[in-house]
C-alpha positions, 0 to 999 in steps of 0.5 A, spaced: 336 732 432 343 731 435 344 739 437 337 738 441 340 731 444 346 735 446 342 741 449 338 735 453 344 732 455 348 738 458 343 741 461 340 735 464 346 732 467 347 739 470 341 738 474 342 731 475 349 733 478 345 738 483 340 733 485 345 727 486 349 731 490 344 734 494 341 728 496 348 724 497 350 730 502 343 729 506 344 721 506 351 721 508 350 727 514 343 722 516 338 728 514 334 723 510 328 727 514 330 733 509 329 728 502 322 730 502 322 737 502 328 736 497 324 732 492 318 737 493 322 743 490 325 738 485 318 737 482 316 744 483 322 746 479 321 741 473 313 742 473 315 750 472 320 749 467 314 744 463 309 749 464 313 754 461 315 750 455 308 749 454 306 756 454 312 758 449 309 753 444 302 754 445 301 761 446 305 763 440 300 759 436 295 764 437 299 770 434 300 772 427 305 770 422 309 777 424 308 777 431 310 769 431 317 771 428 318 777 432 317 773 438 321 767 436 327 772 434 327 775 440 327 769 444 332 766 440 337 772 442 335 772 449 336 764 449 343 765 446 345 770 451 342 765 456 346 759 454 353 763 453 352 766 460 351 759 462 357 755 459 362 760 461 359 760 468 359 752 468 366 752 466 368 756 472 364 754 477 365 746 476 370 745 480 367 747 487 360 746 484 359 740 490 362 745 496 357 751 493 352 746 494 353 744 500 354 751 503 347 753 501 344 746 504 347 747 510 344 754 510 337 751 508 338 745 513 339 751 519 332 755 516 327 749 515 323 746 510 321 751 506 329 753 505 330 746 503 324 747 498 327 753 495 334 751 495 332 745 491 327 749 487 332 754 485 338 749 484 334 746 479 329 751 476 335 755 473 337 749 468 330 747 467 328 754 465 334 756 461 333 748 457 325 750 456 327 756 453 333 754 448 330 748 447 324 752 444 328 757 440 332 751 437 326 747 435 323 753 432 329 755 429 330 748 426 322 745 426 321 741 420 314 739 421 317 732 425 318 730 432 325 729 431 328 735 435 323 733 441 325 726 441 333 728 441 331 733 447 328 727 451 334 722 449 339 727 451 335 728 458 334 720 459 342 720 458 343 725 463 339 722 468 342 715 467 349 718 467 347 722 473 344 715 477 351 712 475 355 718 478 351 717 484 351 710 485 359 711 485 360 707 478 362 713 474 367 719 475 366 724 470 371 730 469 366 736 470 372 741 467 373 737 461 366 735 460 362 742 460 369 745 455 367 740 450 360 740 450 360 748 452 364 749 445 359 745 441 353 748 445 356 755 442 356 753 435 349 750 436 348 757 439 351 761 433 345 758 428 340 760 433 342 766 433 343 767 426 336 764 425 333 769 430 336 775 426 332 772 420 326 771 424 326 779 425 328 780 419 321 777 416 317 780 422 320 787 419 324 789 425 331 788 421 331 790 414 335 786 409 331 780 408 332 780 400 340 781 400 342 774 401 350 773 402 349 767 398 344 761 395 346 754 394 340 751 394 341 748 388 347 745 391 345 743 398 338 741 398 335 742 404 330 736 404 336 732 403 339 728 408 345 732 409 341 738 408 337 736 414 343 734 418 346 740 417 340 744 419 339 740 425 346 740 427 348 747 426 341 751 424 344 751 417 341 755 411 343 755 404 340 762 403 342 766 408 342 773 409 348 778 409 347 780 416 345 773 418 352 771 416 355 777 419 352 776 426 353 768 425 361 769 425 362 776 429 359 771 435 362 764 433 369 766 432 370 770 438 366 767 443 369 760 442 376 762 441 375 766 448 371 759 451 376 755 449 382 759 451 386 755 457 384 757 463 390 755 468 387 750 473 391 749 479 395 742 479 390 736 481 383 740 480 378 738 475 376 731 476 370 730 481 369 723 483 362 720 485 358 722 491 360 715 495 368 717 494 367 724 497 368 725 504 362 726 509 364 733 511 360 738 507 365 743 506 371 739 504 373 742 497 372 737 491 377 733 489 380 733 482 386 731 477 
């Protein structure tokens, strides 16, 4: 459940920050007339993301077992690729996210209502689709017949919305560089487990050989149905009897990816911390304040 809470928190906070930056900029520049198109774009983005998630969940139920495993494995690998790109992209762009969004919003204001709707939709929709895909892959990998994974996602999203509201109201200062570095590192660990389970799915679908070639089997030591077995599976997608290929793929992804991601970036002095919108200047092109 924790891994899904983390997914909901990180992806939800990205979307919340985008929304509050867009709304704050329009309020500060006395363009409240543009708020309605922004909210329409946000609503459409959320609807599309929910529809995409439902299509993945209910559409896969009509397939045969091997087809489900092939789809689950393929989408798990795709989700890991997208999430890996996302965490590196956000770490690189977090310190100038505000100015980038302001530039896009200025262009949309000049073009009209349709452009405003499209800007909000694209800004929020990307996070929404990524979240739906990665949540589906993670829930599929950690499925144990309980609603706990979805509860974790819901709690993470609720926390993200609350933090976004505090950020907008000026009650919270978020060091985005540090936040996205630490949560990104944890997501890389989660993604490694999802990737390994995706390989297992493809092995069960007979797309990849080696299903019976186990790296180890500690089922007698760590009971998958115990509380600690459930915790390990929920957080790390741990499996007590992985195949050799699963362990190999897990290690080849996790070790270099985490090492590269956590390597020092070398921010210029004074970069990194983003203040609440109320503490920023009213000029949309002003660079993000940082520490």
